[in-house]
MIDOSE-1310 file (N, C-alpha, C; in nm, 2 decimals, decimal comma, always signed):
residues 183
melk	+0,08/-0,12/+0,00/+0,00/+0,00/+0,00/+0,09/+0,12/+0,00; +0,05/+0,23/-0,07/+0,12/+0,35/-0,07/+0,07/+0,43/+0,05; +0,16/+0,52/+0,10/+0,13/+0,60/+0,22/+0,02/+0,69/+0,19; +0,00/+0,74/+0,07/-0,11/+0,84/+0,05/-0,24/+0,77/+0,07
eaiq	-0,26/+0,64/+0,05/-0,38/+0,57/+0,07/-0,42/+0,59/+0,22; -0,33/+0,56/+0,31/-0,35/+0,56/+0,45/-0,38/+0,71/+0,49; -0,31/+0,80/+0,44/-0,33/+0,94/+0,47/-0,46/+0,99/+0,43; -0,51/+0,95/+0,31/-0,64/+0,99/+0,26/-0,75/+0,94/+0,36
islt	-0,73/+0,81/+0,40/-0,83/+0,76/+0,50/-0,82/+0,83/+0,63; -0,70/+0,87/+0,68/-0,69/+0,94/+0,80/-0,75/+1,08/+0,79; -0,74/+1,15/+0,67/-0,81/+1,27/+0,65/-0,96/+1,26/+0,66; -1,01/+1,15/+0,62/-1,16/+1,12/+0,63/-1,19/+1,11/+0,78
ylgd	-1,11/+1,03/+0,85/-1,14/+1,01/+0,99/-1,13/+1,14/+1,07; -1,04/+1,23/+1,03/-1,03/+1,36/+1,09/-1,13/+1,46/+1,05; -1,22/+1,42/+0,96/-1,33/+1,51/+0,92/-1,30/+1,61/+0,80; -1,19/+1,58/+0,73/-1,15/+1,66/+0,62/-1,17/+1,58/+0,49
edas	-1,29/+1,54/+0,46/-1,32/+1,46/+0,34/-1,29/+1,53/+0,21; -1,29/+1,66/+0,21/-1,27/+1,74/+0,09/-1,12/+1,74/+0,04; -1,03/+1,72/+0,14/-0,89/+1,73/+0,10/-0,85/+1,60/+0,02; -0,78/+1,62/-0,08/-0,73/+1,51/-0,16/-0,58/+1,51/-0,16
vnnk	-0,52/+1,40/-0,16/-0,37/+1,39/-0,15/-0,32/+1,37/-0,29; -0,24/+1,47/-0,34/-0,17/+1,46/-0,47/-0,04/+1,53/-0,45; +0,04/+1,53/-0,56/+0,17/+1,59/-0,55/+0,17/+1,74/-0,52; +0,07/+1,81/-0,57/+0,06/+1,95/-0,54/+0,03/+1,98/-0,40
taqh	-0,05/+1,90/-0,33/-0,09/+1,93/-0,19/+0,00/+1,86/-0,09; +0,10/+1,78/-0,14/+0,19/+1,71/-0,05/+0,28/+1,80/+0,03; +0,29/+1,93/-0,01/+0,37/+2,02/+0,06/+0,29/+2,10/+0,17; +0,17/+2,08/+0,18/+0,08/+2,14/+0,27/+0,13/+2,11/+0,41
prlk	+0,14/+2,21/+0,51/+0,19/+2,18/+0,64/+0,11/+2,06/+0,72; -0,02/+2,06/+0,70/-0,10/+1,95/+0,77/-0,06/+1,81/+0,71; -0,04/+1,80/+0,58/+0,00/+1,68/+0,52/+0,15/+1,64/+0,56; +0,23/+1,74/+0,57/+0,37/+1,71/+0,62/+0,37/+1,65/+0,76
llvk	+0,28/+1,71/+0,84/+0,27/+1,65/+0,98/+0,21/+1,51/+0,98; +0,11/+1,49/+0,89/+0,05/+1,35/+0,88/+0,16/+1,25/+0,83; +0,25/+1,29/+0,74/+0,35/+1,20/+0,70/+0,45/+1,17/+0,81; +0,48/+1,27/+0,89/+0,57/+1,25/+1,01/+0,50/+1,15/+1,11
canl	+0,37/+1,17/+1,13/+0,30/+1,08/+1,22/+0,29/+0,94/+1,16; +0,28/+0,93/+1,03/+0,28/+0,80/+0,97/+0,41/+0,73/+0,99; +0,52/+0,80/+0,97/+0,65/+0,74/+0,99/+0,67/+0,69/+1,14; +0,62/+0,77/+1,23/+0,62/+0,72/+1,37/+0,54/+0,59/+1,39
vike	+0,42/+0,59/+1,33/+0,34/+0,47/+1,34/+0,40/+0,35/+1,28; +0,46/+0,37/+1,16/+0,53/+0,26/+1,09/+0,64/+0,20/+1,18; +0,72/+0,29/+1,24/+0,82/+0,24/+1,33/+0,77/+0,17/+1,45; +0,66/+0,22/+1,50/+0,59/+0,15/+1,62/+0,55/+0,01/+1,58
iatd	+0,49/+0,00/+1,46/+0,44/-0,13/+1,42/+0,56/-0,23/+1,40; +0,67/-0,18/+1,34/+0,79/-0,26/+1,32/+0,86/-0,30/+1,45; +0,85/-0,22/+1,55/+0,92/-0,25/+1,68/+0,84/-0,32/+1,78; +0,71/-0,29/+1,78/+0,62/-0,35/+1,89/+0,53/-0,46/+1,84
yipl	+0,49/-0,46/+1,72/+0,39/-0,56/+1,67/+0,44/-0,66/+1,57; +0,47/-0,62/+1,45/+0,51/-0,71/+1,35/+0,65/-0,67/+1,30; +0,76/-0,73/+1,34/+0,89/-0,69/+1,30/+0,91/-0,71/+1,15; +1,00/-0,63/+1,09/+1,04/-0,64/+0,95/+1,17/-0,73/+0,96
iete	+1,17/-0,84/+0,88/+1,28/-0,94/+0,89/+1,35/-0,93/+0,75; +1,48/-0,94/+0,76/+1,57/-0,94/+0,64/+1,67/-1,05/+0,66; +1,71/-1,12/+0,55/+1,82/-1,22/+0,56/+1,92/-1,17/+0,45; +2,05/-1,16/+0,49/+2,15/-1,11/+0,40/+2,28/-1,20/+0,42
qvev	+2,35/-1,21/+0,31/+2,48/-1,27/+0,31/+2,59/-1,16/+0,33; +2,67/-1,18/+0,43/+2,78/-1,08/+0,46/+2,91/-1,15/+0,48; +3,01/-1,08/+0,46/+3,15/-1,13/+0,49/+3,18/-1,10/+0,64; +3,24/-1,21/+0,70/+3,28/-1,20/+0,84/+3,43/-1,17/+0,85
qggr	+3,47/-1,08/+0,93/+3,61/-1,05/+0,95/+3,64/-1,07/+1,10; +3,73/-1,17/+1,12/+3,78/-1,19/+1,26/+3,66/-1,24/+1,35; +3,57/-1,31/+1,30/+3,46/-1,35/+1,38/+3,36/-1,24/+1,42; +3,36/-1,13/+1,35/+3,27/-1,02/+1,38/+3,20/-0,97/+1,25
isye	+3,07/-0,93/+1,27/+2,99/-0,88/+1,16/+2,95/-0,74/+1,21; +3,00/-0,64/+1,14/+2,97/-0,50/+1,17/+2,83/-0,47/+1,11; +2,75/-0,40/+1,20/+2,61/-0,37/+1,15/+2,61/-0,27/+1,03; +2,72/-0,20/+1,01/+2,73/-0,11/+0,90/+2,73/-0,18/+0,77
kllh	+2,77/-0,31/+0,77/+2,77/-0,39/+0,64/+2,63/-0,43/+0,60; +2,53/-0,43/+0,69/+2,40/-0,47/+0,66/+2,32/-0,35/+0,60; +2,22/-0,39/+0,52/+2,15/-0,28/+0,44/+2,06/-0,19/+0,53; +2,01/-0,25/+0,64/+1,91/-0,18/+0,72/+1,97/-0,16/+0,86
rvle	+1,90/-0,07/+0,94/+1,94/-0,05/+1,08/+1,89/-0,16/+1,17; +1,98/-0,23/+1,23/+1,95/-0,36/+1,30/+1,88/-0,33/+1,43; +1,77/-0,40/+1,46/+1,71/-0,40/+1,59/+1,76/-0,52/+1,67; +1,75/-0,64/+1,61/+1,79/-0,76/+1,67/+1,84/-0,86/+1,57
ilsv	+1,95/-0,93/+1,60/+1,99/-1,04/+1,52/+1,92/-1,16/+1,56; +1,86/-1,23/+1,47/+1,78/-1,35/+1,50/+1,86/-1,48/+1,49; +1,94/-1,49/+1,38/+2,02/-1,60/+1,36/+2,14/-1,57/+1,27; +2,24/-1,65/+1,29/+2,36/-1,64/+1,20/+2,40/-1,78/+1,16
rnaa	+2,41/-1,80/+1,03/+2,44/-1,93/+0,98/+2,56/-1,92/+0,89; +2,65/-2,02/+0,89/+2,76/-2,03/+0,79/+2,70/-2,04/+0,65; +2,74/-1,95/+0,56/+2,68/-1,95/+0,43/+2,72/-2,07/+0,35; +2,83/-2,13/+0,38/+2,88/-2,25/+0,30/+2,80/-2,38/+0,34
dgia	+2,77/-2,40/+0,46/+2,71/-2,53/+0,50/+2,58/-2,51/+0,57; +2,54/-2,39/+0,61/+2,41/-2,37/+0,67/+2,40/-2,40/+0,82; +2,52/-2,43/+0,88/+2,52/-2,46/+1,02/+2,51/-2,33/+1,10; +2,42/-2,33/+1,20/+2,40/-2,21/+1,29/+2,52/-2,19/+1,38
snfr	+2,54/-2,06/+1,41/+2,65/-2,03/+1,49/+2,60/-1,95/+1,61; +2,66/-1,97/+1,73/+2,62/-1,89/+1,84/+2,69/-1,75/+1,83; +2,62/-1,65/+1,89/+2,67/-1,52/+1,87/+2,62/-1,43/+1,99; +2,68/-1,32/+2,00/+2,63/-1,22/+2,10/+2,64/-1,08/+2,03
mtpt	+2,54/-1,00/+2,07/+2,53/-0,87/+2,01/+2,60/-0,77/+2,09; +2,67/-0,68/+2,03/+2,72/-0,56/+2,10/+2,66/-0,44/+2,03; +2,68/-0,32/+2,08/+2,62/-0,20/+2,02/+2,66/-0,17/+1,88; +2,77/-0,22/+1,83/+2,82/-0,19/+1,70/+2,84/-0,31/+1,61
ecvl	+2,84/-0,43/+1,66/+2,87/-0,55/+1,58/+2,81/-0,68/+1,65; +2,81/-0,78/+1,57/+2,77/-0,92/+1,61/+2,90/-1,00/+1,62; +2,93/-1,05/+1,74/+3,05/-1,13/+1,76/+3,01/-1,28/+1,76; +3,07/-1,36/+1,67/+3,05/-1,50/+1,66/+3,14/-1,58/+1,74
qnen	+3,09/-1,69/+1,80/+3,18/-1,78/+1,88/+3,27/-1,86/+1,78; +3,22/-1,89/+1,67/+3,30/-1,97/+1,57/+3,37/-1,87/+1,48; +3,50/-1,85/+1,50/+3,57/-1,74/+1,43/+3,62/-1,79/+1,29; +3,59/-1,92/+1,26/+3,63/-1,98/+1,13/+3,54/-1,94/+1,01
ikna	+3,42/-1,89/+1,04/+3,33/-1,85/+0,94/+3,38/-1,73/+0,86; +3,37/-1,75/+0,73/+3,42/-1,64/+0,64/+3,30/-1,56/+0,58; +3,19/-1,63/+0,54/+3,07/-1,57/+0,49/+2,95/-1,63/+0,57; +2,86/-1,54/+0,61/+2,75/-1,58/+0,69/+2,62/-1,53/+0,64
svky	+2,52/-1,60/+0,67/+2,38/-1,56/+0,64/+2,32/-1,51/+0,77; +2,29/-1,38/+0,77/+2,24/-1,32/+0,89/+2,09/-1,28/+0,87; +2,01/-1,33/+0,97/+1,87/-1,30/+0,97/+1,85/-1,20/+1,09; +1,78/-1,09/+1,06/+1,77/-0,99/+1,16/+1,64/-0,91/+1,14
symp	+1,60/-0,84/+1,25/+1,48/-0,75/+1,24/+1,54/-0,61/+1,23; +1,47/-0,52/+1,16/+1,53/-0,39/+1,14/+1,43/-0,28/+1,15; +1,48/-0,16/+1,17/+1,40/-0,04/+1,18/+1,39/+0,03/+1,04; +1,26/+0,05/+0,99/+1,24/+0,11/+0,86/+1,29/+0,25/+0,86
vdie	+1,33/+0,30/+0,74/+1,36/+0,44/+0,72/+1,24/+0,52/+0,70; +1,24/+0,65/+0,72/+1,13/+0,74/+0,69/+1,10/+0,74/+0,54; +0,97/+0,75/+0,51/+0,93/+0,74/+0,37/+0,85/+0,87/+0,34; +0,83/+0,90/+0,21/+0,75/+1,01/+0,17/+0,61/+0,97/+0,13
ideq	+0,53/+1,06/+0,10/+0,38/+1,04/+0,08/+0,35/+0,95/-0,04; +0,44/+0,95/-0,14/+0,41/+0,87/-0,26/+0,49/+0,73/-0,26; +0,55/+0,69/-0,15/+0,62/+0,57/-0,14/+0,54/+0,46/-0,08; +0,59/+0,33/-0,10/+0,52/+0,22/-0,05/+0,55/+0,21/+0,10
cpvs	+0,46/+0,17/+0,18/+0,48/+0,15/+0,33/+0,55/+0,02/+0,36; +0,66/+0,03/+0,43/+0,73/-0,09/+0,47/+0,67/-0,16/+0,59; +0,55/-0,21/+0,57/+0,48/-0,28/+0,68/+0,43/-0,42/+0,62; +0,40/-0,51/+0,71/+0,35/-0,64/+0,68/+0,22/-0,62/+0,60
plvs	+0,19/-0,72/+0,51/+0,06/-0,72/+0,44/-0,06/-0,74/+0,54; -0,03/-0,78/+0,66/-0,13/-0,80/+0,76/-0,19/-0,67/+0,81; -0,11/-0,56/+0,79/-0,15/-0,43/+0,84/-0,23/-0,36/+0,72; -0,35/-0,32/+0,74/-0,43/-0,26/+0,64/-0,41/-0,11/+0,64
aktl	-0,46/-0,04/+0,53/-0,45/+0,10/+0,53/-0,53/+0,17/+0,64; -0,65/+0,11/+0,67/-0,73/+0,16/+0,77/-0,66/+0,15/+0,91; -0,59/+0,04/+0,94/-0,52/+0,03/+1,06/-0,41/+0,14/+1,07; -0,34/+0,15/+0,97/-0,23/+0,26/+0,96/-0,29/+0,39/+0,98
algi	-0,41/+0,42/+0,92/-0,47/+0,55/+0,93/-0,52/+0,58/+1,07; -0,57/+0,48/+1,14/-0,60/+0,49/+1,28/-0,48/+0,53/+1,37; -0,37/+0,47/+1,34/-0,25/+0,51/+1,41/-0,20/+0,65/+1,38; -0,21/+0,69/+1,25/-0,18/+0,82/+1,21/-0,27/+0,92/+1,28
caey	-0,40/+0,89/+1,29/-0,49/+0,98/+1,36/-0,46/+0,99/+1,51; -0,43/+0,88/+1,57/-0,39/+0,88/+1,71/-0,27/+0,98/+1,74; -0,17/+0,96/+1,66/-0,05/+1,05/+1,67/-0,08/+1,20/+1,64; -0,16/+1,22/+1,54/-0,19/+1,36/+1,49/-0,27/+1,43/+1,60
tliq	-0,38/+1,36/+1,65/-0,46/+1,42/+1,75/-0,39/+1,44/+1,88; -0,29/+1,36/+1,92/-0,21/+1,38/+2,04/-0,13/+1,50/+2,02; -0,06/+1,52/+1,91/+0,02/+1,63/+1,88/-0,06/+1,76/+1,88; -0,18/+1,76/+1,83/-0,27/+1,87/+1,83/-0,34/+1,90/+1,96
gmye	-0,32/+1,82/+2,06/-0,38/+1,84/+2,19/-0,52/+1,80/+2,21; -0,57/+1,72/+2,11/-0,70/+1,66/+2,12/-0,69/+1,52/+2,19; -0,68/+1,53/+2,32/-0,64/+1,40/+2,40/-0,75/+1,30/+2,40; -0,88/+1,34/+2,41/-0,99/+1,24/+2,41/-1,00/+1,17/+2,27
qsva	-0,99/+1,24/+2,16/-0,99/+1,18/+2,03/-0,87/+1,09/+2,01; -0,75/+1,13/+2,07/-0,63/+1,05/+2,06/-0,65/+0,92/+2,13; -0,71/+0,92/+2,24/-0,73/+0,79/+2,32/-0,82/+0,70/+2,24; -0,92/+0,76/+2,18/-1,02/+0,68/+2,10/-0,95/+0,62/+1,98
ystr	-0,88/+0,70/+1,90/-0,80/+0,64/+1,79/-0,70/+0,54/+1,83; -0,63/+0,57/+1,94/-0,52/+0,48/+1,98/-0,58/+0,34/+2,02; -0,70/+0,35/+2,09/-0,76/+0,22/+2,13/-0,80/+0,14/+2,01; -0,86/+0,20/+1,91/-0,90/+0,13/+1,79/-0,78/+0,08/+1,71
fked	-0,67/+0,16/+1,71/-0,55/+0,12/+1,64/-0,49/-0,01/+1,71; -0,49/-0,01/+1,84/-0,43/-0,12/+1,91/-0,52/-0,25/+1,90; -0,65/-0,23/+1,89/-0,74/-0,34/+1,87/-0,72/-0,40/+1,73; -0,70/-0,31/+1,63/-0,68/-0,36/+1,49/-0,54/-0,43/+1,49
mrta	-0,44/-0,38/+1,56/-0,31/-0,45/+1,55/-0,32/-0,58/+1,62; -0,39/-0,59/+1,73/-0,41/-0,72/+1,80/-0,47/-0,82/+1,71; -0,57/-0,78/+1,63/-0,63/-0,87/+1,53/-0,54/-0,91/+1,42; -0,45/-0,82/+1,38/-0,36/-0,85/+1,27/-0,25/-0,95/+1,32
vrkk	-0,21/-0,94/+1,44/-0,10/-1,03/+1,49/-0,15/-1,16/+1,54; -0,28/-1,17/+1,56/-0,34/-1,30/+1,62/-0,32/-1,41/+1,52; -0,29/-1,52/+1,57/-0,27/-1,64/+1,48/-0,41/-1,68/+1,43; -0,42/-1,69/+1,30/-0,54/-1,73/+1,23/-0,52/-1,87/+1,17
geik	-0,58/-1,97/+1,23/-0,56/-2,10/+1,17/-0,68/-2,19/+1,21; -0,66/-2,31/+1,18/-0,76/-2,41/+1,20/-0,77/-2,44/+1,35; -0,89/-2,44/+1,40/-0,92/-2,48/+1,54/-0,94/-2,63/+1,55; -0,86/-2,70/+1,63/-0,87/-2,84/+1,64/-0,92/-2,88/+1,77
vkpr	-1,02/-2,97/+1,78/-1,07/-3,02/+1,90/-1,03/-3,16/+1,91; -0,98/-3,20/+2,03/-0,94/-3,34/+2,04/-1,06/-3,43/+2,04; -1,04/-3,55/+1,97/-1,15/-3,64/+1,97/-1,18/-3,70/+2,11; -1,30/-3,72/+2,14/-1,34/-3,76/+2,28/-1,42/-3,89/+2,27
rwl	-1,41/-3,97/+2,37/-1,49/-4,09/+2,38/-1,61/-4,07/+2,47; -1,72/-4,12/+2,43/-1,83/-4,12/+2,52/-1,85/-4,25/+2,58; -1,88/-4,25/+2,71/-1,90/-4,38/+2,78/-2,04/-4,41/+2,80
C-alpha cells in the first residue's frame, strides 16, 4: 500500500473529506505533519507488533559482523548461519557488531529484524501485508490528535489502532478439538 492511501483515510477520519492527496498538496503543512505521524506509526508497528525481517549474506572479519555492512538499521539479530554449509553459529550482540563464537566462518547468512527508514507520501509503506491502510490510518490519527492536543480523540483512535493491531498479529488458523470418547 502507498502511504497516500492511509493518509487519505486518516483525513476522512479527521473530518476533512474534501482534502485530496496529490503531488501539489503534498507540501501542505498539515500533510507534512501527517507524513511524520505515519513514519512514527510505521516504526511503532515494526518494533512493537510485526517486525520487519531481512536475511543477508555478509562477509565475516575476525569472527565479527559490523552492523554497517547490513542494508538496514539492525534492531535484533535473530540467527547467524555459515553461508557454506548452513550450520547455525552462536553469537552475541554488541552495540556496533555481532560477535560470533565460531571465528572460522568467512561468509555468513544473517537473519535480523530492522528499523524502517522514513518514507515520503508517494512511497510504499514498509509494513506487513497484515496491516491494512485503515489500521495505519487509525495510528496516524492517534498521533496527529495527540500532537494537536485533542487528547480524548487521541485515546479513541489509539484504542481502535491497538485493537486492529491485536487482530492483525493474532494467529489465524484451524481450530482443532481433540476427539473424545463417550462412555
